[in-house]
Every structure is written in C-alpha cells, then in structure tokens.
N, C-alpha and C positions, 0 to 999 in steps of 0.2 A: 683608278677609281673603283673599277669592278672588283679587283682583288681586295681593296679596303672594305667594301661593302660585304663581301663574302666572309672576310675575317671578322668583321663586327658581328654578323649574324651568328657565326660559330662561337664567338666569345660570349655573347648573350646566352646562347643555348647551353654552353658549358656552365655558366654562372647559375642558371636556373636549375640545372641538374644537380650541381653541388649544393645549392640551397635546399632543394627538395630532400637530398640525402641527409643534411644536417638538421632539418626541421624535425622536432619530436613528433612521433606518431600520436594521434588522438587515442587515448586509452578507451577500451570498450567499457561500458558501464558495468559496475559490479552487479552480478545477477542476484545477489542477496540483499541489495540496498535499494530502497525507494526513497527518493528525496525530492521535495518540491519547495516552494516558497515558504510554507508554513509547517512542514513536518519532515521527519526522517524516521524510517524503520529499517532495521537490519534483521533479516530472517536468520534462524539458527544455521550453524555451519553445515548441517547435513540436509538442508532444504534444497529443493530443485525448483528453479523458476519455471512456472507454467506459461505465464504471459504478463506483459506490463505495457500500459499505455505510455508513449514517449513523454507526454507533457499533460498535466492536468491542472487547469485553472478554473475558478468558479464559473466563468462564462461558457465553459465547455460542458458543464453539468446540467442535468435536468432536475426536476422535483422528485425523481425516483433514484434510489441507490444504484450506482453503476460500479462494477468491479473495475479497479484501475491497476491492480496487480494481484497475482496469486502464485503461491508456492505449494509444493507437496513435500511432506516429511515422511520418510520411509516409503517411497514410491514402490508400488507393486506388491506391497505386503498387506496382510489383513488389517494391521493396525495403522495404516496410512492416515496421516492427518493433513487436512487442507487448510492452509492459511490464506485468508482473503483480506484485501484492503479495498473497501468500497467507500464511495463518497456521493453526496448529492448537494445540490444548491440549497443552502439553508442560511438565511441571514437573521433568524429569530434569536431569542435569548438563549445563550448556551445552556442554561439550566433547564430549558424546555426540550432540548434535543433528544434526550434519552426517552422521554415520554412519546415523542413523535416516532422515534425508532421502534419502540414497543408496539405502537398502534399499527405501523406498517408491517411489522413482523407477524402480528396476529392475523392481519388481512391477507398475507401472502401464503400462508401454509395452514391447512386444517390440522386441528389437534395440537396447536402450539401451546406450550406451557412455559411461561417465563417464571423461573423459580427464585432467582436471587438477583438483587440489585445492590451492589456494594460501591459506595463512593471510594475513589482512589485518586492518585496523582500519577502522571507519567514521570519518567526519569528526571525531567527538568522541572517538575512541579505543576505542570498543566493539569487542571482538574478534569477528571474523567469518571466514568462509571463502568464497573465490571458487571456483566449480565450473563446469567446462565439460561439457556433456552433449550428445550427438548421438543422434538417434533417427529412425526411419522409413527409407524407402528410395526411390530414384528421385526423381520430382518432388515427393514428399511428405516428403523428408528435411529435418529441421529441426535447428537448433543452438540450445541454450538456454545462456545465461550467467547464473549465479545467485549472488547474495550471500546466504548463510544465516547465521543467528545465533539464539540462544535468549536470552530475557530473564528467565528464572526462572519464567514462567508460560506462555509460548508459544514455539513454534518458528516462525521467520519466514523467508520466502523472497521476495526481491525479484529478479525475473528479466527478462531480455530474450530473446524468441524470434524467430528469423529463419530464412529459408530457408538451408539449408546453403550456405556459400560467400559469403553476402551481407554478413557482418560478422565481425570478429575480437574477441578479448578486450579489446583496448585501447579500441575504440569502445564496447563494452558497458560497460566501467568508466566511461567518460565519461558515458554516458546514465544510469547508475545511481548516480553518485557523490554526489548531494545527499541523503544519508541519515544520520541520527543516531539513536541508540538508547541506552537505559539499562535497568537492571533494572526490571522492572515494579513500580510502587509497591505495597507491601503493603496499604495502606489503600484502594486503588481496587477497584471491583467488577469 
C-alpha cells in the first residue's frame, strides 16, 4: 500500500509538471498598446512606455484628470515628445466635456492659451475634438496637442506635449491617430 501511495504521488507530480510545461505562457502586455473596456490606443512604433496603470475603470477615477499611461517618442533627444493618456470620472453630456477640459486646463497652468478647437472623429467614428494648447514662457514654453472625448462614464484626453516650435498639429495627429473608443459599457465596473 505504501508503494502504491508513493507511486500515485509521483504520478500526480509528473502530470502537473507536464501540464505546466504544455500550458501556454501568459504573454506580456504590448508596451505600445493601452486597451480597456471602452477604448484602445496604440502608440507609434518608436515610442517607449514610461508607465501604465494596470486597469482603469470609472469607479477608480476622481473628478480630476489622472494619467493612466504615458510614452515618450525620441527619448533623450531635444525634440522628445511625450504622449499622455489621461482620464477622469465624467458622466455629463459628451458635447460638454471639451469645455470642462478647457476650463480645467486654464485653471492648472498660468499663461495657458487654447488656440484651436477642431471637431473630428476617431478611427472608428467616435466624435472627439482636437485642441491646441500653449503654455509656459521662454525655454519652458510648451505646446500640447490633445484629442478629447467623453464615453458616458469618463472624460478622456490623449495628448502630445512638445517644446514650443518642435511640432505642429499634423505631426501630432499622426502620432495620436491609432485610437478608437466607444461608449463605456454599462455592465462593466
């Protein structure tokens, strides 16, 4: 009986080892992709992930914009560009989100100039607004190009920030173009 018990334990251990070797490894998340229940963004191929929150749902957000993912393009160079994805809890009318974003932007940085607001659609047709923002002065002057939209639960801002004069709106649209979004699913947390 003792031999049978030892043989059974060894057989079970061997089966577990074989199963573990055959089980596919969980792939690491693509550092260029941010996906959640209502959106997907793919950063440009030469971008480097700075950081990303593992999961973002409306109940984890506050009434202030929070960065949920960030990348840098041309890291370590003078013309480096930072791409930031930020969200906040926002259940208001999607058409009013851009105005709220502008109000927050003016309040957050002295000398902010919002130059242009252009209605647009994301790759899958989701309505959004492209906004150009300038702030700072002298060597610290920056330009931010942002795509803003609301998904029924969150206000979302996908932006590129550069030194003033280092990029224009067409280049920013190219860097930020790989984004789709839908209304946030009601049954998701």
